[in-house]
C-alpha atoms as a printed R data frame, in Angstrom:
    type eleno elety resid chain resno       x       y       z
1   ATOM     1    CA   MET     A     1 148.061 173.802 161.640
2   ATOM     2    CA   SER     A     2 149.803 177.122 162.404
3   ATOM     3    CA   ASP     A     3 148.102 179.759 164.559
4   ATOM     4    CA   VAL     A     4 149.918 182.546 162.691
5   ATOM     5    CA   PHE     A     5 149.777 183.841 159.118
6   ATOM     6    CA   ASP     A     6 152.357 186.362 157.946
7   ATOM     7    CA   MET     A     7 152.906 188.129 154.631
8   ATOM     8    CA   LEU     A     8 154.430 191.223 153.080
9   ATOM     9    CA   LEU     A     9 152.157 193.419 150.949
10  ATOM    10    CA   ILE     A    10 153.376 196.111 148.584
11  ATOM    11    CA   GLY     A    11 150.962 198.884 147.661
12  ATOM    12    CA   GLU     A    12 147.483 199.936 148.679
13  ATOM    13    CA   GLN     A    13 145.759 197.646 146.155
14  ATOM    14    CA   ALA     A    14 147.595 194.612 147.549
15  ATOM    15    CA   MET     A    15 146.214 195.487 151.013
16  ATOM    16    CA   VAL     A    16 142.677 195.855 149.638
17  ATOM    17    CA   ASP     A    17 142.966 192.579 147.711
18  ATOM    18    CA   PHE     A    18 144.255 190.729 150.757
19  ATOM    19    CA   GLY     A    19 141.422 192.221 152.833
20  ATOM    20    CA   ALA     A    20 138.919 190.883 150.297
21  ATOM    21    CA   GLN     A    21 140.525 187.446 150.505
22  ATOM    22    CA   LEU     A    22 140.360 187.537 154.308
23  ATOM    23    CA   GLY     A    23 136.779 188.844 154.278
24  ATOM    24    CA   LYS     A    24 135.601 185.846 152.257
25  ATOM    25    CA   LEU     A    25 136.806 183.593 155.073
26  ATOM    26    CA   LEU     A    26 135.137 185.420 157.971
27  ATOM    27    CA   PRO     A    27 132.129 183.603 159.438
28  ATOM    28    CA   GLU     A    28 129.186 185.330 161.090
29  ATOM    29    CA   GLY     A    29 130.069 186.731 164.475
30  ATOM    30    CA   ALA     A    30 133.813 186.940 163.811
31  ATOM    31    CA   LEU     A    31 135.732 189.453 165.927
32  ATOM    32    CA   VAL     A    32 138.832 190.905 164.261
33  ATOM    33    CA   PHE     A    33 141.255 193.293 165.969
34  ATOM    34    CA   LEU     A    34 143.311 195.562 163.690
35  ATOM    35    CA   GLU     A    35 146.493 196.985 165.195
36  ATOM    36    CA   GLY     A    36 149.109 199.264 163.671
37  ATOM    37    CA   ASP     A    37 150.401 202.801 163.751
38  ATOM    38    CA   LEU     A    38 148.496 205.698 162.205
39  ATOM    39    CA   GLY     A    39 148.583 205.268 158.437
40  ATOM    40    CA   ALA     A    40 149.660 201.618 158.568
41  ATOM    41    CA   GLY     A    41 146.644 200.430 156.557
42  ATOM    42    CA   LYS     A    42 143.983 199.292 159.044
43  ATOM    43    CA   THR     A    43 141.154 201.111 157.261
44  ATOM    44    CA   THR     A    44 142.510 200.061 153.859
45  ATOM    45    CA   LEU     A    45 142.395 196.423 154.958
46  ATOM    46    CA   SER     A    46 138.864 197.012 156.288
47  ATOM    47    CA   ARG     A    47 137.860 198.372 152.872
48  ATOM    48    CA   GLY     A    48 138.933 195.080 151.307
49  ATOM    49    CA   ILE     A    49 137.106 193.029 153.934
50  ATOM    50    CA   LEU     A    50 133.918 195.024 153.356
51  ATOM    51    CA   ALA     A    51 134.315 194.610 149.581
52  ATOM    52    CA   ALA     A    52 134.241 190.840 150.110
53  ATOM    53    CA   PHE     A    53 130.763 191.284 151.584
54  ATOM    54    CA   GLY     A    54 129.643 193.390 148.611
55  ATOM    55    CA   HIS     A    55 130.316 196.963 149.780
56  ATOM    56    CA   LYS     A    56 131.185 199.250 146.897
57  ATOM    57    CA   GLY     A    57 131.208 202.687 148.510
58  ATOM    58    CA   VAL     A    58 133.693 204.681 150.515
59  ATOM    59    CA   VAL     A    59 134.999 203.208 153.759
60  ATOM    60    CA   LYS     A    60 136.009 205.857 156.227
61  ATOM    61    CA   SER     A    61 137.521 205.276 159.599
62  ATOM    62    CA   PRO     A    62 134.722 205.884 162.141
63  ATOM    63    CA   THR     A    63 137.052 207.889 164.396
64  ATOM    64    CA   TYR     A    64 134.408 210.281 165.698
65  ATOM    65    CA   THR     A    65 131.361 207.997 165.706
66  ATOM    66    CA   LEU     A    66 133.337 205.011 167.084
67  ATOM    67    CA   VAL     A    67 131.281 202.570 165.007
68  ATOM    68    CA   GLU     A    68 130.014 202.422 161.438
69  ATOM    69    CA   PRO     A    69 127.469 199.687 160.644
70  ATOM    70    CA   TYR     A    70 127.266 198.131 157.184
71  ATOM    71    CA   GLN     A    71 124.204 196.087 156.180
72  ATOM    72    CA   LEU     A    72 125.276 194.144 153.098
73  ATOM    73    CA   GLY     A    73 122.561 191.787 151.941
74  ATOM    74    CA   ASP     A    74 121.915 189.463 154.853
75  ATOM    75    CA   LYS     A    75 125.325 190.250 156.421
76  ATOM    76    CA   LEU     A    76 125.976 192.857 159.090
77  ATOM    77    CA   ILE     A    77 129.486 194.222 159.651
78  ATOM    78    CA   TYR     A    78 130.441 196.702 162.363
79  ATOM    79    CA   HIS     A    79 133.593 198.751 161.830
80  ATOM    80    CA   PHE     A    80 134.886 200.241 165.092
81  ATOM    81    CA   ASP     A    81 137.651 202.798 165.516
82  ATOM    82    CA   LEU     A    82 138.537 203.261 169.183
83  ATOM    83    CA   TYR     A    83 141.340 205.784 168.626
84  ATOM    84    CA   ARG     A    84 139.460 208.636 170.326
85  ATOM    85    CA   LEU     A    85 138.052 206.505 173.136
86  ATOM    86    CA   GLY     A    86 138.818 208.281 176.402
87  ATOM    87    CA   ASP     A    87 138.182 205.340 178.707
88  ATOM    88    CA   PRO     A    88 137.428 201.676 177.945
89  ATOM    89    CA   GLU     A    89 134.232 201.919 180.009
90  ATOM    90    CA   GLU     A    90 132.797 204.264 177.353
91  ATOM    91    CA   LEU     A    91 132.224 201.077 175.337
92  ATOM    92    CA   GLU     A    92 129.431 200.189 177.775
93  ATOM    93    CA   PHE     A    93 127.678 203.456 176.902
94  ATOM    94    CA   ILE     A    94 127.687 202.668 173.184
95  ATOM    95    CA   GLY     A    95 126.359 199.154 173.880
96  ATOM    96    CA   ILE     A    96 129.428 197.134 172.912
97  ATOM    97    CA   ARG     A    97 127.931 193.921 174.315
98  ATOM    98    CA   ASP     A    98 124.933 194.271 171.992
99  ATOM    99    CA   TYR     A    99 127.205 194.616 168.961
100 ATOM   100    CA   LEU     A   100 129.298 191.615 169.985
101 ATOM   101    CA   ASP     A   101 126.280 189.432 170.780
102 ATOM   102    CA   GLN     A   102 124.828 189.816 167.279
103 ATOM   103    CA   ALA     A   103 125.685 187.628 164.303
104 ATOM   104    CA   GLY     A   104 127.534 190.458 162.560
105 ATOM   105    CA   CYS     A   105 131.286 190.566 162.067
106 ATOM   106    CA   CYS     A   106 133.123 193.190 164.097
107 ATOM   107    CA   LEU     A   107 136.296 194.885 162.855
108 ATOM   108    CA   VAL     A   108 137.985 196.849 165.643
109 ATOM   109    CA   GLU     A   109 140.755 199.364 164.995
110 ATOM   110    CA   TRP     A   110 142.816 200.421 168.044
111 ATOM   111    CA   PRO     A   111 141.453 197.581 170.230
112 ATOM   112    CA   GLU     A   112 144.047 198.268 172.923
113 ATOM   113    CA   ARG     A   113 142.014 201.394 173.819
114 ATOM   114    CA   GLY     A   114 139.159 199.086 174.835
115 ATOM   115    CA   ALA     A   115 141.309 196.781 176.971
116 ATOM   116    CA   GLY     A   116 139.332 195.039 179.680
117 ATOM   117    CA   MET     A   117 136.010 195.609 177.931
118 ATOM   118    CA   LEU     A   118 136.601 193.537 174.786
119 ATOM   119    CA   PRO     A   119 136.750 189.742 174.627
120 ATOM   120    CA   GLU     A   120 139.566 187.757 173.021
121 ATOM   121    CA   PRO     A   121 139.360 188.267 169.246
122 ATOM   122    CA   ASP     A   122 139.121 185.469 166.736
123 ATOM   123    CA   LEU     A   123 141.939 187.187 164.830
124 ATOM   124    CA   LEU     A   124 144.516 189.773 165.762
125 ATOM   125    CA   VAL     A   125 145.835 191.504 162.647
126 ATOM   126    CA   GLU     A   126 149.047 193.451 163.215
127 ATOM   127    CA   ILE     A   127 150.158 195.761 160.400
128 ATOM   128    CA   ASN     A   128 153.682 197.154 160.416
129 ATOM   129    CA   VAL     A   129 155.255 199.533 157.926
130 ATOM   130    CA   VAL     A   130 158.424 198.074 156.380
131 ATOM   131    CA   ASN     A   131 159.970 200.617 154.001
132 ATOM   132    CA   ASP     A   132 157.260 201.068 151.333
133 ATOM   133    CA   ALA     A   133 155.502 197.781 152.145
134 ATOM   134    CA   ARG     A   134 153.306 196.438 154.944
135 ATOM   135    CA   ARG     A   135 153.972 193.297 156.964
136 ATOM   136    CA   VAL     A   136 150.658 191.757 157.985
137 ATOM   137    CA   ALA     A   137 150.842 189.237 160.815
138 ATOM   138    CA   ILE     A   138 147.618 187.500 161.805
139 ATOM   139    CA   SER     A   139 147.344 185.419 164.946
140 ATOM   140    CA   ALA     A   140 144.436 183.351 166.201
141 ATOM   141    CA   GLY     A   141 142.811 183.931 169.562
142 ATOM   142    CA   THR     A   142 140.117 181.273 169.218
143 ATOM   143    CA   THR     A   143 139.426 177.966 167.520
144 ATOM   144    CA   ARG     A   144 137.430 179.870 164.900
145 ATOM   145    CA   GLY     A   145 140.498 182.054 164.294
146 ATOM   146    CA   GLN     A   146 142.700 178.976 163.912
147 ATOM   147    CA   LYS     A   147 140.381 177.688 161.187
148 ATOM   148    CA   ILE     A   148 140.516 181.020 159.323
149 ATOM   149    CA   ILE     A   149 144.320 181.008 159.482
150 ATOM   150    CA   GLY     A   150 144.371 177.430 158.237
151 ATOM   151    CA   ASP     A   151 142.199 178.500 155.314
152 ATOM   152    CA   LEU     A   152 144.569 181.431 154.585
153 ATOM   153    CA   HIS     A   153 147.529 179.022 154.480
154 ATOM   154    CA   THR     A   154 145.596 176.818 152.040
155 ATOM   155    CA   LEU     A   155 144.935 179.793 149.729
156 ATOM   156    CA   SER     A   156 148.484 181.141 149.715
């Protein structure tokens, strides 16, 4: 089983659709890091993931609040955006350990800004702009992540 999943997506809807596919595979407590330049599609992918859990509204990047919680039925998803984080230790002040210790899934944009305060993610999703498309490379950081990647390979 490969620990990496890689694909090229063309268009915003393809990113949302892939996010929905990925979201259906995320178990409770999954930690997903989303990396990529500004405008690469991290929030768009998050919109698809949240749609898989039943969210139908707007998904905005929680740049100023750092975290946006979504209660969707019996599922809890936390969407973090650490872009404006001044120091990784600020995560202690917002109670990052409490978020991570719950059964909810955590999606973290700009995780490198929280280096040293965040554990190894189940999945690291790297999004790179390639002309008018996006290359999405997903690597596993845990056994749970390896299983998700195996499931993605089965679906593709």
